[in-house]
KEMIMI-530089 format. One record per atom (N, C-alpha, C): residue in one letter; y, x, z. Coordinates in steps of 0.2 Angstrom, whole numbers, plus 5000, padded with zeros to 4 digits. Atoms other than C-alpha are relative to their C-alpha. Example, Ala and Ser with C-alpha at 12.3 -4.5 7.8 and 13.67 -1.06 7.14 Angstrom:
// residues 2
a499450045000;a497850625039;a500650045000;s499449964999;s499550685036;s500549965003;
END
This chain:
// residues 419
m499850055004;m554759865306;m499549944999;v500550055002;v553059785303;v499949965006;s500050044994;s552959725321;s500549955001;i499550055000;i554559635320;i499949954995;r500250055005;r554059545304;r499549955002;v500650044998;v552459485312;v500349955005;g499750054995;g553459415327;g500449944997;k499650065003;k554559315316;k499649954997;a500550045003;a553159245307;a499649955005;a500450044994;a552259195323;a500549945003;i499550054997;i553859105329;i500149954995;a499950055005;a554059015313;a499449955000;r500650045000;r552258955313;r500049955007;s500050044994;s552458895331;s500549945000;l499550065000;l554058795328;l499749954995;a500350055004;a553158715313;a499549965003;g500550044996;g551758665324;g500349955005;v499750054995;v552858585337;v500349944996;l499750065004;l553758485323;l499549964998;l500550045002;l552158425317;l499749955005;l500250044994;l551558365334;l500549955002;a499550054999;a553258285337;a500049944995;g500050055005;g553158195321;g499449955000;a500650044999;a551358135324;a500149955006;g499950044994;g551958065341;g500549944998;l499650065002;l553357965333;l499749954996;w500350055004;w552157885321;w499549965004;q500550044996;q550957825335;q500349935002;p499850064997;p551057645341;p500350015007;a499650004993;a552157605356;a499550005006;q500550004995;q550557565366;q499750075001;a500349934999;a549757735362;a500550055003;q499549954997;q551357825367;q500049995008;y500050014993;y551357735384;y499450025003;r500649984997;r549557775387;r499950075000;g500049935000;g549757955383;g500650035003;f499449984997;f551357965392;f500550034995;g499549985005;g552357995376;g499750064996;f500349955003;f551158125370;f499349984997;p500650035002;p549758065358;p499450045001;f500649974999;f548558205361;f499749995007;f500350024994;f548358145379;f499549954999;g500550065002;g547657975374;g499649985007;n500550024995;n546157925385;n499650065002;n500449944998;n545658105388;n499950015008;p500150004992;p544858105406;p500250075003;w499949934997;w545258295408;w500850005002;f499350004998;f547158245410;f500149955005;f499850054994;f547858175426;f499449975004;g500650024996;g546058155433;g499649944998;r500350065002;r545657985426;r500349974993;p499750035007;p545857885409;p500549955002;a499450055000;a547357785406;a499749925000;p500350075000;p547057595409;p500149974993;e500050045006;e546657475395;e500749964999;p499450055001;p548157375388;p499849935001;r500150074998;r548357195394;r500149964994;a499950055005;a548157055382;a500749965001;p499350044999;p549856965379;p499849935002;r500150074998;r549956795388;r500249954995;y499950065004;y549856635379;y500449955004;r499650054997;r551256515384;r500049944995;q500150065004;q550956335379;q500749984998;p499350025002;p552456275369;p500249945004;r499750064997;r553556155379;r500149944996;e499950065004;e553555975373;e500849994999;r499350015002;r555155945364;r500349935002;e499750064998;e556355815370;e500049954993;p500050045006;p556155665358;p500749974999;a499350035002;a557555575349;a500149945005;n499950064996;n558355425357;n499749944998;i500450065002;i557055295356;i500349945003;t499750064998;t557655125357;t499549945000;a500550055000;a556155015354;a499350034999;p500749975001;p554255035354;p499849984993;p500350025006;p553255025338;p499849934999;p500150075001;p552954855331;p499249995001;p500750014999;p551254775336;p499650004994;q500550005005;q549754805325;q499549955000;k500550055000;k548654665320;k499350035000;s500749984999;s546854685326;s499649974995;e500550035004;e545354665315;e499549965003;v500550044997;v544354585328;v500449955005;t499650054995;t544954425337;t499850015007;p500249994993;p545054455355;p499749945004;a500350064997;a544054345367;a500649965004;k499550034996;k545654315378;k500750034998;t499349985002;t547554325375;t500449995006;g499450004995;g548954365387;g500650014997;i499350005002;i550754345385;i500450045005;v499549964997;v552054465390;v500749984998;i499350035002;i553854395391;i500550035004;g499449974996;g555554465396;g500450044995;d499549965004;d556854595390;d499650064996;s500349945003;s556654765382;s499550035004;m500549974995;m555654825397;m499349964999;a500750045001;a554354685394;a499750024993;e500249985006;e554254745376;e499650075000;w500449934999;w553754925382;w499449985004;l500650024996;l552554845394;l499549974996;a500550035005;a551654745380;a499850064996;y500349945004;y551554905370;y499550045004;g500549964996;g550754995384;g499349965001;l500650045000;l549454855386;l499650004994;e500350005006;e549154855368;e499650074999;q500449935000;q548655045370;q499450005004;a500650004995;a547555005385;a499449964997;y500550045003;y546554875375;y499950014993;a500049995007;a546654955358;a499350004998;e500749995002;e544754995358;e499649945003;s500450054996;s544254835367;s500249934996;s499950075002;s544054655361;s500149955005;d499950044994;d544254585378;d500649965001;i499450034999;i546054555379;i500550024994;g499449995005;g547454535366;g500649985003;v499450004997;v549254545369;v500549974995;v499550035005;v550654435362;v500750015004;r499349984998;r552454495364;r500549944999;k499450065000;k553854365368;k500650045004;a499449964997;a555354485371;a500649994996;r499450005003;r557154475368;r500450055004;p499749944996;p558054645372;p500649985004;s499450014997;s559654575378;s500049945005;t500150064996;t559054435388;t500050015008;g500049994993;g559154405407;g499949935004;l500150064996;l558954275421;l500649975001;i499450034999;i560754245423;i500249964994;d499950055006;d561054085412;d500849995000;q499350025001;q562754025406;q500149935001;c500050074998;c562453855413;c499949954994;k500250045006;k561753795396;k499249995000;g500750015000;g559853795401;g499750044994;e500449965006;e559453925387;e499450045003;l500649964998;l558254025398;l499449965001;r500650054999;r557153875402;r499849984993;k500250025007;k557153825384;k499650054997;w500449945003;w556653995378;w499350015003;l500750004997;l555254005391;l499549954998;e500550065003;e554553835386;e499850014993;q500249995007;q554653875368;q499550064999;s500549945000;s553754045371;s499349985002;l500650024997;l552353955380;l499749944996;a500250075003;a552253795369;a499350004997;n500650005004;n550853835357;n499550065001;e500449954998;e549953965366;e499549985006;k500550014995;k548353965377;k499850065003;p500149934997;p548554125387;p499550005006;a500449994995;a547354195399;a500450025006;f499649984995;f548754265409;f500750004997;v499349995003;v550654275408;v500350055005;a499749944996;a551654435414;a500749994997;i499350005001;i553554435415;i500350065003;m499649944998;m554754585416;m500749994997;i499350015002;i556554555416;i500550015006;g499549994994;g558154585426;g500450064999;m499649945000;m558854755420;m500749984998;n499350025002;n560354665412;n500349955005;d499650054995;d560754555427;d500350045006;r499649964995;r561654695437;r500849984999;r499350025001;r563254595436;r500249945004;s499850064997;s564254455443;s499749934997;l500350065002;l563554275442;l500549945001;q499650055000;q564554125438;q499649935002;p500450064998;p563853965447;p500249944996;c500050055005;c563553815437;c500249935004;a499850064996;a563753685451;a500750005002;p499350004997;p565553635456;p500050015007;s499949994993;s566153675473;s500149945004;g499950064996;g566453555487;g500749975000;k499350035000;k568253525483;k500049944996;g499950065003;g568853365477;g500250004993;d499849995007;d569653425461;d499550014995;g500649995005;g567953465454;g500050074997;t500049945003;t568453645450;t499450045003;k500649964999;k567053775450;k500250065005;a499849944995;a566953915463;a500050064995;g499949935004;g567354095457;g499350034999;p500649965001;p566054215451;p499750045007;f500349974994;f564854285464;f499950074998;g500149935002;g564854475465;g499350025001;f500749985000;f563254565462;f499850035007;r500349984994;r562154595478;r500449965006;s499750044994;s563254465488;s499549955002;k500450054998;k562454335498;k500049944996;e500050065004;e562954195487;e499750024993;w500449985006;w562354295472;w499350005001;v500750004998;v560654315480;v499749935000;e500250075000;e560554125483;e499949974993;a500050035007;a561054075465;a499550044996;y500549965004;y559954215457;y499349985002;g500750034997;g558454155468;g499849944997;k500250065004;k558553985460;k499850014993;e500249995007;e558454055443;e499350035000;i500649974999;i556954155448;i499449955001;d500550054999;d556054005455;d499949954994;e500150045006;e556453905440;e499550034994;a500449965004;a555654035429;a499350005002;i500750004997;i554154045440;i499649934999;s500350075001;s553853855439;s499849994993;v500150005007;v553953865420;v499350044998;l500649965002;l552654005419;l499449975003;k500650024997;k551453925431;k499849934997;s500250065003;s551453765421;s499450014995;k500649995004;k550053845410;k499450005004;g500650004996;g548853855425;g499650065000;v500349945000;v548454035423;v500350055004;p499749954996;p548754195433;p500750024997;v499449985001;v550554245433;v500250065004;f499949934997;f551154425436;f500850014999;w499349985001;w552954475439;w500050075001;v500049935000;v553154655435;v500750035002;g499449984997;g554554745445;g500350054995;l499649955004;l555854865437;l499950075002;p500049934998;p555655055436;p500750035000;p499349975000;p557055175440;p500250034993;a499749985007;a558155235425;a500550055001;k499549945000;k559255375421;k500749964999;n499350035000;n561155335424;n500049935003;v500050074996;v560755175434;v499850015007;r500049994993;r560955165452;r499349985003;a500750024997;a559255165461;a500049955005;a499950054995;a559955055475;a500049934996;d500050075004;d560354915462;d499349984998;v500750025003;v558654925454;v499549985006;g500550024994;g557754925471;g500249945003;f499850074997;f558854775477;f499749954996;l500350055004;l558254675462;l499349995001;n500750004999;n556454725465;n499849965007;d500250034994;d556554665483;d500149924999;v499950075001;v557254495477;v499449974996;f500650025004;f555854485464;f499449995004;r500650004995;r554554525477;r500049945004;e499950064995;e555154395489;e499849934997;h500150065003;h555154255477;h499349994997;a500750005002;a553554305469;a499549985005;e500550024995;e552654295485;e500149935002;k499950074999;k553454125489;k499849964995;g500350045006;g552954055472;g499350014999;g500849995001;g551154115474;g499850034994;i500349965006;i551054235460;i500050075002;g500149934999;g550654415459;g500650044998;y499549955002;y551954555460;y499750074999;i500249935002;i551654725451;i500650055001;d499549954998;d552654875458;d499850064995;v500049945005;v552955015445;v500450055002;w499549954998;w554255115455;w499750075001;d500349934998;d553155255461;d499750044994;a500249965006;a552555295444;a500550044996;f499549965004;f554155365438;f500550035005;v499649964995;v554855455453;v499650075002;d500449944998;d554455635459;d499850005008;e500350004993;e553855685476;e500649985005;d499450024995;d555655665484;d500249934999;g499850075001;g555755485477;g500549994995;d499450015004;d557055525464;d499749994993;f500250015007;f556955485445;f499850064997;t500249945004;t556055605434;t499849984993;m500250015007;m555855615415;m499350014999;r500749985001;r554155695417;r499649985006;g500450014994;g552655665427;g499349994997;p500750015003;p550755635426;p499949944997;d500250065003;d550055515414;d499449975003;v500650034997;v548555405416;v499450045000;n500549954999;n547455555414;n500250065004;g499849954995;g548355665426;g500450064997;q499749955003;q549155775413;q500849995000;t499350005000;t551055815415;t500349994993;r499750025007;r551955725400;r500749985001;l499350035000;l553655665395;l499949935000;l500150074999;l553655485401;l500649964997;r499450045002;r555455435396;r500350034994;a499749985006;a556455435381;a500750045002;a499449964999;a558055545379;a500549965004;d499550044996;d559155405386;d499849985007;g500350014993;g558055395402;g499949925001;l500150074999;l557955205400;l499349974996;n500650025004;n556655175386;n499450055002;f500649974998;f554855255386;f499750044994;t500449975006;t553755375376;t499349965000;k500750035000;k551955325372;k499750015006;p500349994993;p551255405388;p500349965005;g499650044995;g552655325398;g499849925000;a500250075001;a552255155391;a499349985002;r500750014998;r550455175394;r500050005008;k499949994993;k550855225412;k500349945003;l499650064998;l552055075414;l499549945001;a500550065000;a550554955410;a499450015004;l500749984997;l549255045421;l499949955006;n500150054994;n549554935437;n499849934998;l500250075003;l549554775427;l499450004997;e500650005003;e548054825418;e499449995005;r500550014995;r547054845434;r500049935003;e500050074997;e547654675441;e499749954995;i500350045005;i547154595424;i499250015001;g500749994999;g545454675426;g499749975006;r500350024993;r545254615444;r500049925000;t499950075000;t545854435441;t499849964994;v500150035006;v545554395423;v499350024997;l500649985003;l544154495416;l499450005005;h500650004995;h543054515432;h500349975006;p499850034994;p543654385444;p499449995005;g500550014995;g542754375460;g499849935002;p500250074999;p541754225466;p500549965005;a499550034996;a542954095474;a499649985007;e500350014993;e542654075493;e500149935002;p500050074998;p542253905500;p500549995005;p499550024995;p543453815511;p499750025007;v500349984993;v543353865530;v499649945003;a500450064997;a542753685535;a499350004997;a500750015003;a541353695522;a499550065002;r500449954998;r540753865527;r499750005007;g500350014994;g540453825545;g499850075003;n500349944997;n539353955554;n499450034996;n500549985004;n538153985539;n500150074998;p499949945003;p537854165535;p500150014993;p500050005007;p538254225518;p499350024997;p500749995003;p536754235506;p499950074999;m500249935000;m535854395506;m499850024993;k500249975007;k535554505490;k499250025001;p500649984999;p533754545486;p499950085002;n500149934997;n533054705495;n500550025005;e499449984996;e534554695507;e499849995007;r500250004993;r534254735525;r500549955004;p499550054996;p534954595537;p500450055005;v499649964995;v536354655548;v499749995007;a500350024994;a535554565563;a499549955000;g500650045000;g533954475567;g500249935003;p499950074997;p533754295574;p500250015008;v499750004993;v534654265591;v499549965004;l500550034995;l533454225606;l500449995006;p499650014994;p534254145621;p499650035006;l500349974994;l533954245637;l500049955006;a500050054994;a534354095649;a499349965000;p500650045000;p532853995655;p500149934998;p499950075002;p532553825648;p500149965006;p499950044994;p533153685659;p499449975003;g500550034996;g532053625673;g499550065002;k500549954998;k531153795675;k500350055006;g499749964995;g532253865689;g500350064998;d499749935002;d532754045690;d499550054998;a500549965002;a531154115684;a500150034993;l499949975007;l531154235669;l499449974996;l500550025005;l530254185653;l499550055000;g500649955001;g528554265651;g499750025006;a500349984994;a528154285669;a499349965001;a500650044999;a526354245674;a500049955005;n499950044994;n526754165691;n500750005003;p499449994997;p528554145694;p500149995007;e499950024993;e528354075711;e499450045004;r500549974996;r527054205717;r500250035006;s499849974993;s528154285731;s500749985000;s499350014999;s529754255739;s500550064999;s499549945002;s530354435735;s500349994994;d499750015007;d530554385717;d500649965000;a499450054999;a531754245722;a500650045003;r499449964997;r532754365733;r500350054995;l499749955005;l532854495719;l500549964995;l499550045004;l533554355708;l500649985003;g499450024996;g534754315721;g500550065002;g499649944999;g535354495722;g499950035007;e500149974994;e534554535739;e499550064999;p500549945001;p533554705740;p499449985004;a500650014997;a531754705744;a499950035006;a500149974994;a531054745761;a499650064999;p500449945001;p530354925762;p499450005004;a500749994997;a528554965767;a500150045007;r499949964994;r528355025785;r499850074999;g500149935000;g528455215787;g500250034993;r499849975006;r529055235769;r500750045001;a499449964999;a530555355766;a500649965000;d499450055000;d531755205763;d500049955006;d500050044994;d531255125780;d500450035005;f499549984995;f532755135791;f500049965006;s500050044994;s532255015804;s500050035007;w499949974993;w532655045822;w500049955005;p500349934997;p532055065836;p499350014996;r500649985003;r530455155831;r499449965002;g500650044997;g529355035841;g499749964994;q500250045005;q529254935825;q499650034995;e500349975005;e528455065815;e499249995001;s500750015000;s526555075812;s499750045006;p500349974994;p525455125827;p499950074999;g500149935001;g524855295820;g500650045000;f499449965001;f526555345815;f500450005007;a499650014994;a527355285832;a499750055005;q500349954995;q526055385843;q500150074998;e499949935002;e526255545833;e500750025001;s499349984999;s528155535834;s500250005007;s499850004992;s528155495853;s499750065003;s500349944998;s526955645856;s500550064999;r499549955002;r528155755847;r500650005004;t499350014997;t529655685856;t499950035008;q500149984994;q528855715873;q499950085001;e500149935000;e528355895869;e500650044999;s499449975001;s530055945863;s500649975004;s499450034996;s531155845875;s500250045005;d499749974995;d532255925887;d500249965006;v499950054995;v532355775898;v499449995005;a500650004995;a531255775914;a499849935000;p500350075000;p530055625915;p500249975006;g499850044994;g530555495927;g500750005002;s499349994998;s532355545928;s500450004993;g499550005005;g533855525917;g500450074999;k499749945001;k534455705920;k499750054996;p500449955004;p534155845908;p499750055004;r500449954997;r532955975913;r500450074999;p499749945001;p533756145916;p499650054994;r500249955005;r533556275902;r499550055003;g500549954998;g531956385904;g499549975005;a500450034995;a531156265916;a499349994997;s500650015003;s529756225904;s499650074999;r500349945001;r529456405901;r499750035006;k500249984994;k529356445919;k499449965003;s500650044998;s528156305922;s499450024997;g500649975004;g527056375909;g499750065002;e500249944998;e527056545916;e499649995007;n500350024993;n526656475934;n499349984999;a500750035001;a525156385926;a499550054998;r500549945001;r524456545920;r499850045006;
END
């Protein structure tokens, strides 16, 4: 009976120990359970499974994604600078021009070189209603200003038909019907509006830049690209600069993108939620190409090149400590009246061989030299001729005094008989 009681007590203690171990395992953290394969007493003990369990990896830090902004419809208003800028530029056009001006303001925010004046009407365009309102507005915008440059960005609202102002050739004086967008007649009439705007902007006598349109969401890329082609053609014809901004807002496949690298190369959200307006990084990138052109032509203009007739053959002035590209040119032809003799010769007429060399004839070789191929040998030097004739007589197989060849072995037999 005593042995049975002891066995029951041992079993009870064993069960209690197992329950304690299981409870301790449940209280361990999840990582400790995984490291000990679910048993906390394994842990990092190197005696189990041959090697210690690996250290837990630190959790990855994921940068929070930039949230989509609200539907921005206009850039912030311009801020008055405390320092008067040395030069002022005018940005004129529609709502796109206002974003362009805002981007330039950000570019020159910490500089007093350039100030930007906005002259924008959000709903305007180049298509006039035959009242001359566009020309009046441009003239009024430039009337009291003394800009260092003028930039225009307009045309997003012109993707529609155009009503011509001039009457048709009919006798009743009725006007022709509206021209469809992208038609031949539309391009011709719209080109006249562009030329008129360019003439007004050039009246200030400062550099003028026509900034193309960027791609936009829910707008056909073919229509915007068509307008840019028309702008570029007339800008080149009018003698003003054209600024292309298309590639700044497309991906690698040439499609419209909301995100892209900013001016610092960091991927940022460039367009507003509507895909038409811009964010602050997008406006800054919109003005990047124009900023570069302003720095090249307005802030740091290069020296004006003289006319071609005035330049002549004079080389450009050299900078100090600059090595010349080429030295003075020396003529190789002899001066007139000196014949064919080379300059620097001690006696140009010392021998006739020099004259033959100048005429292209080879010089006569010396007698007996390796390049002497004269024939017959009688013209050779006396010593050389005697030596060659003696060798010829000893080795000749022709009998003296006869033209017949001597039989083979005859010279050998004659020598034996002589012995």
